[in-house]
PDB file of N, CA, C and O in Angstrom, chain B, residues numbered from 101:
ATOM      1  N   MET B 101      82.687 102.129  41.918  1.00  0.00           N
ATOM      2  CA  MET B 101      81.827 101.384  41.828  1.00  0.00           C
ATOM      3  C   MET B 101      80.360 101.471  42.822  1.00  0.00           C
ATOM      4  O   MET B 101      80.298 102.138  43.855  1.00  0.00           O
ATOM      5  N   VAL B 102      79.644 100.952  42.466  1.00  0.00           N
ATOM      6  CA  VAL B 102      78.270 100.970  43.416  1.00  0.00           C
ATOM      7  C   VAL B 102      77.764  99.825  43.380  1.00  0.00           C
ATOM      8  O   VAL B 102      77.482  99.190  42.364  1.00  0.00           O
ATOM      9  N   TRP B 103      77.570  99.379  44.900  1.00  0.00           N
ATOM     10  CA  TRP B 103      76.976  97.890  45.258  1.00  0.00           C
ATOM     11  C   TRP B 103      75.349  98.354  45.968  1.00  0.00           C
ATOM     12  O   TRP B 103      75.016  99.259  46.733  1.00  0.00           O
ATOM     13  N   GLN B 104      74.713  97.423  45.394  1.00  0.00           N
ATOM     14  CA  GLN B 104      73.198  97.164  45.791  1.00  0.00           C
ATOM     15  C   GLN B 104      73.460  96.888  47.350  1.00  0.00           C
ATOM     16  O   GLN B 104      73.119  97.895  47.970  1.00  0.00           O
ATOM     17  N   SER B 105      73.791  96.202  47.938  1.00  0.00           N
ATOM     18  CA  SER B 105      74.124  95.892  49.480  1.00  0.00           C
ATOM     19  C   SER B 105      75.276  95.559  50.287  1.00  0.00           C
ATOM     20  O   SER B 105      76.398  95.297  49.853  1.00  0.00           O
ATOM     21  N   PHE B 106      75.019  95.580  51.136  1.00  0.00           N
ATOM     22  CA  PHE B 106      76.477  95.455  52.026  1.00  0.00           C
ATOM     23  C   PHE B 106      77.306  93.859  51.659  1.00  0.00           C
ATOM     24  O   PHE B 106      78.515  93.662  51.532  1.00  0.00           O
ATOM     25  N   SER B 107      76.681  93.318  51.600  1.00  0.00           N
ATOM     26  CA  SER B 107      76.900  91.544  51.107  1.00  0.00           C
ATOM     27  C   SER B 107      77.622  91.622  49.509  1.00  0.00           C
ATOM     28  O   SER B 107      78.656  91.007  49.248  1.00  0.00           O
ATOM     29  N   ASP B 108      76.973  92.384  48.620  1.00  0.00           N
ATOM     30  CA  ASP B 108      77.615  92.701  47.164  1.00  0.00           C
ATOM     31  C   ASP B 108      78.951  93.221  47.444  1.00  0.00           C
ATOM     32  O   ASP B 108      79.905  92.891  46.739  1.00  0.00           O
ATOM     33  N   PHE B 109      79.080  94.085  48.521  1.00  0.00           N
ATOM     34  CA  PHE B 109      80.345  95.033  48.668  1.00  0.00           C
ATOM     35  C   PHE B 109      81.394  93.788  49.056  1.00  0.00           C
ATOM     36  O   PHE B 109      82.427  93.616  48.410  1.00  0.00           O
ATOM     37  N   ILE B 110      80.972  92.851  50.303  1.00  0.00           N
ATOM     38  CA  ILE B 110      81.947  91.869  50.379  1.00  0.00           C
ATOM     39  C   ILE B 110      82.172  91.166  49.566  1.00  0.00           C
ATOM     40  O   ILE B 110      83.333  90.766  49.651  1.00  0.00           O
ATOM     41  N   ASP B 111      81.516  90.673  48.565  1.00  0.00           N
ATOM     42  CA  ASP B 111      81.364  89.835  47.357  1.00  0.00           C
ATOM     43  C   ASP B 111      82.689  90.245  46.433  1.00  0.00           C
ATOM     44  O   ASP B 111      83.616  89.490  46.137  1.00  0.00           O
ATOM     45  N   MET B 112      82.556  91.418  46.117  1.00  0.00           N
ATOM     46  CA  MET B 112      83.097  92.092  45.240  1.00  0.00           C
ATOM     47  C   MET B 112      83.323  91.519  43.732  1.00  0.00           C
ATOM     48  O   MET B 112      84.374  91.296  43.130  1.00  0.00           O
ATOM     49  N   GLY B 113      81.768  91.339  43.276  1.00  0.00           N
ATOM     50  CA  GLY B 113      81.684  90.968  42.296  1.00  0.00           C
ATOM     51  C   GLY B 113      82.554  89.384  42.139  1.00  0.00           C
ATOM     52  O   GLY B 113      83.255  89.237  41.138  1.00  0.00           O
ATOM     53  N   GLY B 114      82.488  88.570  42.873  1.00  0.00           N
ATOM     54  CA  GLY B 114      83.126  86.907  42.976  1.00  0.00           C
ATOM     55  C   GLY B 114      84.564  87.108  43.358  1.00  0.00           C
ATOM     56  O   GLY B 114      85.315  86.143  43.498  1.00  0.00           O
ATOM     57  N   ARG B 115      84.983  88.431  43.540  1.00  0.00           N
ATOM     58  CA  ARG B 115      86.635  88.302  43.975  1.00  0.00           C
ATOM     59  C   ARG B 115      86.645  88.731  45.030  1.00  0.00           C
ATOM     60  O   ARG B 115      87.712  89.287  45.292  1.00  0.00           O
ATOM     61  N   GLY B 116      85.817  88.743  45.926  1.00  0.00           N
ATOM     62  CA  GLY B 116      85.946  89.085  47.714  1.00  0.00           C
ATOM     63  C   GLY B 116      86.960  88.383  48.111  1.00  0.00           C
ATOM     64  O   GLY B 116      87.860  88.884  48.786  1.00  0.00           O
ATOM     65  N   ALA B 117      86.946  87.134  47.744  1.00  0.00           N
ATOM     66  CA  ALA B 117      87.738  86.289  48.648  1.00  0.00           C
ATOM     67  C   ALA B 117      89.326  86.952  48.341  1.00  0.00           C
ATOM     68  O   ALA B 117      90.052  87.195  49.305  1.00  0.00           O
ATOM     69  N   PHE B 118      89.729  87.183  47.132  1.00  0.00           N
ATOM     70  CA  PHE B 118      90.640  87.745  46.814  1.00  0.00           C
ATOM     71  C   PHE B 118      91.191  89.166  47.234  1.00  0.00           C
ATOM     72  O   PHE B 118      92.334  89.456  47.585  1.00  0.00           O
ATOM     73  N   VAL B 119      90.425  89.722  47.145  1.00  0.00           N
ATOM     74  CA  VAL B 119      90.550  90.973  47.792  1.00  0.00           C
ATOM     75  C   VAL B 119      90.776  91.007  49.185  1.00  0.00           C
ATOM     76  O   VAL B 119      91.766  91.573  49.648  1.00  0.00           O
ATOM     77  N   TRP B 120      89.754  90.325  50.037  1.00  0.00           N
ATOM     78  CA  TRP B 120      89.847  90.449  51.341  1.00  0.00           C
ATOM     79  C   TRP B 120      91.006  89.941  51.874  1.00  0.00           C
ATOM     80  O   TRP B 120      91.585  90.558  52.769  1.00  0.00           O
ATOM     81  N   GLY B 121      91.449  88.839  51.420  1.00  0.00           N
ATOM     82  CA  GLY B 121      92.556  87.777  51.611  1.00  0.00           C
ATOM     83  C   GLY B 121      93.862  88.645  51.461  1.00  0.00           C
ATOM     84  O   GLY B 121      94.799  88.430  52.230  1.00  0.00           O
ATOM     85  N   SER B 122      93.948  89.580  50.532  1.00  0.00           N
ATOM     86  CA  SER B 122      95.037  90.479  50.323  1.00  0.00           C
ATOM     87  C   SER B 122      95.006  91.249  51.541  1.00  0.00           C
ATOM     88  O   SER B 122      95.883  91.028  52.376  1.00  0.00           O
ATOM     89  N   TYR B 123      94.079  92.164  51.776  1.00  0.00           N
ATOM     90  CA  TYR B 123      94.220  92.847  52.824  1.00  0.00           C
ATOM     91  C   TYR B 123      94.424  92.425  53.915  1.00  0.00           C
ATOM     92  O   TYR B 123      94.755  93.263  54.754  1.00  0.00           O
ATOM     93  N   GLY B 124      94.316  91.024  54.335  1.00  0.00           N
ATOM     94  CA  GLY B 124      94.262  90.259  55.304  1.00  0.00           C
ATOM     95  C   GLY B 124      95.733  90.270  55.325  1.00  0.00           C
ATOM     96  O   GLY B 124      96.323  90.770  56.283  1.00  0.00           O
ATOM     97  N   VAL B 125      96.292  89.810  54.447  1.00  0.00           N
ATOM     98  CA  VAL B 125      97.758  89.185  54.551  1.00  0.00           C
ATOM     99  C   VAL B 125      98.359  90.510  54.502  1.00  0.00           C
ATOM    100  O   VAL B 125      99.198  90.607  55.398  1.00  0.00           O
ATOM    101  N   SER B 126      98.267  91.454  53.879  1.00  0.00           N
ATOM    102  CA  SER B 126      99.128  92.689  54.203  1.00  0.00           C
ATOM    103  C   SER B 126      98.917  93.251  55.627  1.00  0.00           C
ATOM    104  O   SER B 126      99.964  93.749  56.043  1.00  0.00           O
ATOM    105  N   CYS B 127      98.002  93.321  56.413  1.00  0.00           N
ATOM    106  CA  CYS B 127      97.686  93.620  57.688  1.00  0.00           C
ATOM    107  C   CYS B 127      98.281  92.687  58.672  1.00  0.00           C
ATOM    108  O   CYS B 127      98.407  93.023  59.850  1.00  0.00           O
ATOM    109  N   ALA B 128      98.636  91.578  58.252  1.00  0.00           N
ATOM    110  CA  ALA B 128      99.252  90.487  58.966  1.00  0.00           C
ATOM    111  C   ALA B 128     100.753  90.737  58.837  1.00  0.00           C
ATOM    112  O   ALA B 128     101.461  90.791  59.843  1.00  0.00           O
ATOM    113  N   LEU B 129     101.153  90.862  57.827  1.00  0.00           N
ATOM    114  CA  LEU B 129     102.721  91.316  57.295  1.00  0.00           C
ATOM    115  C   LEU B 129     103.005  92.695  57.763  1.00  0.00           C
ATOM    116  O   LEU B 129     104.150  92.954  58.134  1.00  0.00           O
ATOM    117  N   ILE B 130     102.229  93.465  57.783  1.00  0.00           N
ATOM    118  CA  ILE B 130     102.496  95.119  58.532  1.00  0.00           C
ATOM    119  C   ILE B 130     102.750  94.694  59.707  1.00  0.00           C
ATOM    120  O   ILE B 130     103.959  94.632  59.928  1.00  0.00           O
ATOM    121  N   ALA B 131     101.798  94.235  60.921  1.00  0.00           N
ATOM    122  CA  ALA B 131     101.524  93.841  61.848  1.00  0.00           C
ATOM    123  C   ALA B 131     102.943  92.871  62.675  1.00  0.00           C
ATOM    124  O   ALA B 131     103.627  93.160  63.657  1.00  0.00           O
ATOM    125  N   LEU B 132     102.961  91.651  61.753  1.00  0.00           N
ATOM    126  CA  LEU B 132     104.741  91.215  61.730  1.00  0.00           C
ATOM    127  C   LEU B 132     105.823  92.348  61.808  1.00  0.00           C
ATOM    128  O   LEU B 132     106.594  92.551  62.746  1.00  0.00           O
ATOM    129  N   GLU B 133     105.727  93.016  60.683  1.00  0.00           N
ATOM    130  CA  GLU B 133     106.891  94.136  60.643  1.00  0.00           C
ATOM    131  C   GLU B 133     107.090  94.722  62.150  1.00  0.00           C
ATOM    132  O   GLU B 133     108.190  94.676  62.701  1.00  0.00           O
ATOM    133  N   LEU B 134     105.788  95.347  62.848  1.00  0.00           N
ATOM    134  CA  LEU B 134     105.885  96.390  63.796  1.00  0.00           C
ATOM    135  C   LEU B 134     106.295  95.456  64.729  1.00  0.00           C
ATOM    136  O   LEU B 134     107.190  95.936  65.424  1.00  0.00           O
ATOM    137  N   TRP B 135     106.018  94.339  65.029  1.00  0.00           N
ATOM    138  CA  TRP B 135     106.690  93.442  66.369  1.00  0.00           C
ATOM    139  C   TRP B 135     107.940  93.021  66.183  1.00  0.00           C
ATOM    140  O   TRP B 135     108.676  92.769  67.137  1.00  0.00           O
ATOM    141  N   LEU B 136     108.360  92.883  64.770  1.00  0.00           N
ATOM    142  CA  LEU B 136     109.633  92.483  64.901  1.00  0.00           C
ATOM    143  C   LEU B 136     110.521  93.540  64.980  1.00  0.00           C
ATOM    144  O   LEU B 136     111.611  93.196  65.437  1.00  0.00           O
ATOM    145  N   LEU B 137     110.406  94.955  64.630  1.00  0.00           N
ATOM    146  CA  LEU B 137     111.119  96.352  64.803  1.00  0.00           C
ATOM    147  C   LEU B 137     110.771  96.506  66.213  1.00  0.00           C
ATOM    148  O   LEU B 137     111.634  97.141  66.820  1.00  0.00           O
ATOM    149  N   ARG B 138     109.690  96.091  66.997  1.00  0.00           N
ATOM    150  CA  ARG B 138     109.587  96.356  68.557  1.00  0.00           C
ATOM    151  C   ARG B 138     111.171  95.491  69.100  1.00  0.00           C
ATOM    152  O   ARG B 138     112.158  95.910  69.705  1.00  0.00           O
ATOM    153  N   GLN B 139     110.895  94.458  68.674  1.00  0.00           N
ATOM    154  CA  GLN B 139     111.644  93.302  69.483  1.00  0.00           C
ATOM    155  C   GLN B 139     113.143  94.023  68.800  1.00  0.00           C
ATOM    156  O   GLN B 139     113.938  94.578  69.558  1.00  0.00           O
ATOM    157  N   ARG B 140     113.340  93.955  67.667  1.00  0.00           N
ATOM    158  CA  ARG B 140     114.869  94.806  67.245  1.00  0.00           C
ATOM    159  C   ARG B 140     115.195  95.833  68.296  1.00  0.00           C
ATOM    160  O   ARG B 140     116.234  95.706  68.944  1.00  0.00           O
ATOM    161  N   ARG B 141     114.316  96.920  68.524  1.00  0.00           N
ATOM    162  CA  ARG B 141     114.431  97.963  69.395  1.00  0.00           C
ATOM    163  C   ARG B 141     114.814  97.788  70.797  1.00  0.00           C
ATOM    164  O   ARG B 141     115.677  98.399  71.428  1.00  0.00           O
ATOM    165  N   ARG B 142     113.938  96.745  71.224  1.00  0.00           N
ATOM    166  CA  ARG B 142     114.214  96.279  72.720  1.00  0.00           C
ATOM    167  C   ARG B 142     115.882  95.779  73.244  1.00  0.00           C
ATOM    168  O   ARG B 142     116.632  96.088  74.170  1.00  0.00           O
ATOM    169  N   GLN B 143     115.936  94.770  71.982  1.00  0.00           N
ATOM    170  CA  GLN B 143     117.335  93.973  72.100  1.00  0.00           C
ATOM    171  C   GLN B 143     118.215  95.289  71.825  1.00  0.00           C
ATOM    172  O   GLN B 143     119.151  95.313  72.624  1.00  0.00           O
ATOM    173  N   SER B 144     118.220  96.303  71.024  1.00  0.00           N
ATOM    174  CA  SER B 144     119.181  97.030  70.670  1.00  0.00           C
ATOM    175  C   SER B 144     119.495  97.849  72.220  1.00  0.00           C
ATOM    176  O   SER B 144     120.594  98.047  72.739  1.00  0.00           O
ATOM    177  N   LEU B 145     118.139  98.231  72.731  1.00  0.00           N
ATOM    178  CA  LEU B 145     118.527  99.179  74.054  1.00  0.00           C
ATOM    179  C   LEU B 145     118.977  98.424  75.047  1.00  0.00           C
ATOM    180  O   LEU B 145     119.621  99.027  75.905  1.00  0.00           O
ATOM    181  N   ARG B 146     118.810  97.133  75.204  1.00  0.00           N
ATOM    182  CA  ARG B 146     119.536  96.236  76.113  1.00  0.00           C
ATOM    183  C   ARG B 146     120.647  96.369  75.746  1.00  0.00           C
ATOM    184  O   ARG B 146     121.258  96.962  76.635  1.00  0.00           O
ATOM    185  N   ARG B 147     121.411  96.104  74.747  1.00  0.00           N
ATOM    186  CA  ARG B 147     122.737  96.017  74.331  1.00  0.00           C
ATOM    187  C   ARG B 147     123.501  97.246  74.673  1.00  0.00           C
ATOM    188  O   ARG B 147     124.683  97.148  75.004  1.00  0.00           O
ATOM    189  N   LEU B 148     122.918  98.362  74.615  1.00  0.00           N
ATOM    190  CA  LEU B 148     123.418  99.796  74.751  1.00  0.00           C
ATOM    191  C   LEU B 148     123.615  99.917  76.340  1.00  0.00           C
ATOM    192  O   LEU B 148     124.630 100.349  76.885  1.00  0.00           O
ATOM    193  N   LEU B 149     122.417  99.439  77.005  1.00  0.00           N
ATOM    194  CA  LEU B 149     122.769  99.486  78.607  1.00  0.00           C
ATOM    195  C   LEU B 149     123.943  98.679  79.235  1.00  0.00           C
ATOM    196  O   LEU B 149     124.760  99.036  80.084  1.00  0.00           O
ATOM    197  N   GLN B 150     123.774  97.246  78.450  1.00  0.00           N
ATOM    198  CA  GLN B 150     124.985  96.379  78.826  1.00  0.00           C
ATOM    199  C   GLN B 150     126.607  97.151  78.531  1.00  0.00           C
ATOM    200  O   GLN B 150     127.664  96.942  79.127  1.00  0.00           O
ATOM    201  N   LEU B 151     126.361  97.947  77.566  1.00  0.00           N
ATOM    202  CA  LEU B 151     127.750  98.425  76.937  1.00  0.00           C
ATOM    203  C   LEU B 151     128.013  99.493  78.184  1.00  0.00           C
ATOM    204  O   LEU B 151     128.995  99.426  78.924  1.00  0.00           O
ATOM    205  N   GLN B 152     127.081 100.379  78.276  1.00  0.00           N
ATOM    206  CA  GLN B 152     126.970 101.310  79.143  1.00  0.00           C
ATOM    207  C   GLN B 152     127.389 101.024  80.581  1.00  0.00           C
ATOM    208  O   GLN B 152     127.997 101.951  81.117  1.00  0.00           O
ATOM    209  N   GLN B 153     127.203 100.011  81.257  1.00  0.00           N
ATOM    210  CA  GLN B 153     127.417  99.655  82.386  1.00  0.00           C
ATOM    211  C   GLN B 153     128.903  98.650  82.332  1.00  0.00           C
ATOM    212  O   GLN B 153     129.510  98.444  83.382  1.00  0.00           O
ATOM    213  N   LEU B 154     129.301  98.180  81.265  1.00  0.00           N
ATOM    214  CA  LEU B 154     130.691  97.726  81.107  1.00  0.00           C
ATOM    215  C   LEU B 154     131.466  98.659  81.187  1.00  0.00           C
ATOM    216  O   LEU B 154     132.498  98.475  81.832  1.00  0.00           O
ATOM    217  N   GLU B 155     131.241  99.862  80.608  1.00  0.00           N
ATOM    218  CA  GLU B 155     132.044 101.139  80.500  1.00  0.00           C
ATOM    219  C   GLU B 155     132.026 101.449  81.529  1.00  0.00           C
ATOM    220  O   GLU B 155     133.180 101.683  81.887  1.00  0.00           O
ATOM    221  N   GLN B 156     131.136 101.650  82.511  1.00  0.00           N
ATOM    222  CA  GLN B 156     131.052 102.442  83.754  1.00  0.00           C
ATOM    223  C   GLN B 156     131.991 101.499  84.865  1.00  0.00           C
ATOM    224  O   GLN B 156     132.453 102.108  85.830  1.00  0.00           O
ATOM    225  N   ASN B 157     132.225 100.283  84.759  1.00  0.00           N
ATOM    226  CA  ASN B 157     132.280  99.434  86.017  1.00  0.00           C
ATOM    227  C   ASN B 157     133.844  99.382  85.180  1.00  0.00           C
ATOM    228  O   ASN B 157     134.783  99.562  85.955  1.00  0.00           O
ATOM    229  N   GLY B 158     134.185  99.191  83.920  1.00  0.00           N
ATOM    230  CA  GLY B 158     135.288  98.613  83.313  1.00  0.00           C
ATOM    231  C   GLY B 158     136.399  99.591  83.078  1.00  0.00           C
ATOM    232  O   GLY B 158     137.445  99.221  82.545  1.00  0.00           O
TER     233      GLY B 158
END
C-alpha cells in the first residue's frame, strides 16, 4: 500500500483504530507473558535454593 502522508498511514483507510489497537493489545500480552515467565523463573530458583539448603542441613 502507498500512503500520501503519515496521517494516512496512521489512519489506515479508516481502520487504524483496529490495526493499532491490535498491535497494542498484542504488545501488552507479550510483555505480560515475559513478566510472568520472569516471576515463575525467580520463584523456581528460590524453591531450588530452599531445597538445596534443606538437603545440606538435613
